[in-house]
N, C-alpha and C positions, 0 to 999 in steps of 0.2 A: 450475453449470454458467455459462459465460461468455454471453454474450446476442450475440443471432446481428447482424452487424454492427461488433461493438466493435471497433476499429482497436487490437490488441498489439503492432506494429508499436513499433520503436526513434521511428521519425515522431509516433507515435499518442501513448507516451508523452510526448518533447519538450514536451507542452503540458498535462503532468502539474505540480499546483504541489503538488511535495511538503512537507511541514510532520513534523516533527519532535514524537514527546509528548511534553509537560508534562512527564511523570515522570519521562526520562531525565536528565535534570537533569545530575549533576557525573561520569559515570560512566565520565569516561573513553573516551569519543566507542564503546560500545557498544551501537548499538543501532539500531532501523531508520527508515524515515522511509516516512511514507503518504501517499497523490495520491486525496486524495476529490474531486475535482473533474471527473473523468476520466465520459463518459455508461454509466452500468450498468456499472460496473466500481470495483471499489480497488485500488490496484496500490501493491506493498510491495517497499521495498530496504534492503540494508545501509546503512547512513550514513555503511561506512566505503567504499565503494566506490559511490561514485554514477554512476560511469560504467558499471557488472556490471549482471545483467539484474537483471528485475523479478522477481514474483511478481503474479499477476492473478486475481482474486475475482470473482465475479460480488457486487453487492450483499448480498445476501441469504445470497449462501452467508459473507460478513467479515461480520455482522448477528450471523448466528447462532456463528459464533466467538467475536466480545466476549460475548456472553450466555456462550460456557462458561466462556467465564477467570472473566468474574465473578462466575459464582456456582461457580465451582470444580469 
């Protein structure tokens, strides 16, 4: 669930500080970028299409996703 009042518009994401995960390395750009500096949400986008759409998750959903990935 996305927090009430979260700004999911393009303008809201314009304040995002996008980071490429350190493990993406030199894989030819086949990775995602993550913005964790937005109030109450985490945004994810394709690093090859920085002007394209982004997925936005609540912090709880993002944490649950990461835990699932880490623990298989």
